[in-house]
N, C-alpha and C positions, 0 to 999 in steps of 0.2 A: 504494500499499500504506500503511495507517495507520502512523504513526510508532511506536506502541506494539508493533508486531510486528517491529520492526527492532532488532537488538542492535548498538549503535554501538561495536563492539570494535575495528574497524580504522579507519585513516585514511580509506579510501574510504567506509566507512559514515558517518563523521562528516562528511566533505565532502558526501556525498549529502544527509544530513539538514539540514545548514546551508543548502545551496543550495535545497533543496526548501522549507524554511521561509521563506526570503527571497522565493522566487517566489510562494508561496501567501499569505503574511501580512506579509512584510517589505518592504524597500526596493526590491527588484528588480521592475520593472514590465514589462508586455508590450512586446516590441520592444527592450528594453535589450540592449546588446552585452555579451558575457561574455568577458572576457580571462582566460585561464587564469593568466597571470602575476599579474594584479591580484588575482584571487580567492585565489591562493596566499598573497600578502602579507596580504590582508584576514583570512583564516581561519587563517593560520599553519599550513598543512598542505602536504604535498608536492605537487609539480606533477603527478606521476602519479596520485595519488588524486583530484585536482581533475578531471583529464581523464577518468578512469574514471567519476566521478560525473556529469560532463556527458553522457557516452555513455549512462549509465543513465537520466538524465532525458530524454534525447532519445528513448529507446525508449518512454517514458511520454507523449510528446507535449508535455512541459512546456518543452523546449528544442529549438531548431532548429540543426542544423549547416549552415554555408554554405561551399561550396568556396572556399578561399583567403581567407576572411573570418572564420574562427573560428565562434563560436556566438552565439546570442542567445536571449533568452526568447521563446517562441512568441508572435507578435503576437496581439492581440485585435481581432476584426472583428465587425461586426453579423451577417454571414452565418454565421460559425462559432458565434457565441452562439446564434442561432436554432436551429441543428442540435443543439447541445449540450443546450439546455433542452427542446427537444421530446423528445429521447431520455430525458432525466432524468425528465420528467413521466410518461412511460410506465413506466419502471422503478419510480419512486416509488409510482405507483398500484398496481402489482402487489405490491410489498413491503408497502404499507400495508394492503391488503385482506387479505393472508395473515396479517399480524401481528395484526389485529383478530380473526381466527379462532383464532389459537394463543396469543396473549398471556396471561400469568398475572398474579397480584397483584404480583410483583416487577417485571414489565414496566411495569405501571401506576404503581408507586411511582417508578421511574426517570423516567418522563415527567413526573410531578408535580415531582420534585426538579429536573430539568433545566430545566423551565419557570420555576420559582421563581428559580433562579440567573441565568437569562438576563434575567429582568425586573429584576434588581438590577445588571446589567452597565452600565457607562458607555460611551456612544458616544464616538468620538474628537472632540476639541474642534476639530481642524484636520487638514489633510492631512499635517502633520508628526507628528501624535500616533499613531504607528504601534504603540506598545505597547498603547494602549487599543483600537485596531482589532484587533490580534492577540488580545487577551484576550476581546473581544466575539465574535470569530469562533470561538474555541475552544468557548465556551458555546453559541453558535448551532448549531455542528455537533453538539454533544452532544445538544441538544434534538431535532434532526432525526434523528440516529442512534437515539435512544431510541424514536422513533415506529415505526421499521421493524425494530428489532432482533429482534423475535420472529417474523420472517417464515419462519424455518425453512429458508432456503436460503443456503448459503455462497456459491454462485455469484452469486445475485442481489445479495447484500451486497457482493461483490467489485466487481461492475459499478457498484453504487450508490456505493461509496467513490471509484471512479475518476471518475465523473461529478461527484461533489461536490468532489473535488480541483480539477477544471477549472472548476467553477462558482465556487470560491473566488477564482480569479484575476480573474474578472470582477466578482464582488461586491465585491472589495477596491477596485476603481476607484470604485464608487459609495459605499462606506462611508467612504472617506477624503474624499469630496467631498459628504457628505450634507447639508451646509449650503447647497449651491448650488441655484439655481432648477431646473435640469434633473433633480435627484435625485427629483423628484415625491414629496416626503415624504408618508408615510401612517403611520397608527398601527400599526406593525409588531407591537407588543405585543398589541394587540387581535386581530390576525390569528393570532398564535401561540396565544393563549388559546382562540380559537374552534376552531382545529384540534385542540388537545389535548382540549377538551371533547367534540367529536364523535368522536374516536378512542376516548376512554375510555368513551363511550356505545355503542361498537361500531356507529356509524351508518355503514353501508357506502355510503350515498348522499351524505350531507353531507360526511363526512370527505375522500373523494377530491376532491370538488368544491371544497372550501375549500383543499386543498393545491394543486390545479391552478391555482386563481385566484391563490394566494399566489406561486407560482413564476412564473406568467405576468406578474404585476405587477412582480416584481423584474426579470425579463427586459426589460420595457419601460423601466424606469427606467435600467438599465445601458446599454441600446441608445442612449439619449439622448447618451451620452458617446462613442459609437463612430461610425466611418465604415467604409466598405468598402475603404479603402486602407491598413489596418494602423496608422492613427494615431488617437490620442485626439482627441476634439473639443476646440475651444478652451474655456478656462475662462470661467466667468461670475462676476460679483461674488457674494460670499457673502452669505447672509441668515441671520438667526437662526432657530433651530429649538428646539422643546421637547424636554426630556429624554424619551427613550423613543420618539421618532419616528425612522424610518429609511426 
């Protein structure tokens, strides 16, 4: 569920939002152990709200509960990524085609605005630069959300948001390591620009094809850092990258 739809008036809501943000954009990585006591101290919230938040995140597939071992962030594997992205590409195509049929001038304006802001966003300078990574991810999601926003289906958008949440866990792995050789750096800005132009032109052949290629390329890049045994692949020496590449 998007953060904007949650009213963080209770400790459980605040614990949920804090943990969810850390899993999607922050320091918590796939496979990390989650100690309720440590999280209580870290977020300065009650133990019961922390436990309730972990149960809530478990129902969303972002956290796994293990008998007698507590919880951990759901691991990232190549097989799970392939299944996730194949499903996302199908849903994104449906949403995109319908949005091009129904979208109005306000929809078009938001696409242009979101793309402009994303092109100005800074990529993280290192794996420790999590604030920059989180900031870029917010604008990246805004751009993709703008493209499908006019699809006219609340249920499709719900599924889309869930898939994008889980995609963010994987993309974070690559984003924080975009200077490494395996990241298969490409001109992501040019890809976004081409997609936006095709969507605004209501090109129902080019737009879905460009989006599918964009998502497939990101999947391939992320998969380079994954194995099928729940562990991230070893790091490689960092190399320089141009601003705007990802």
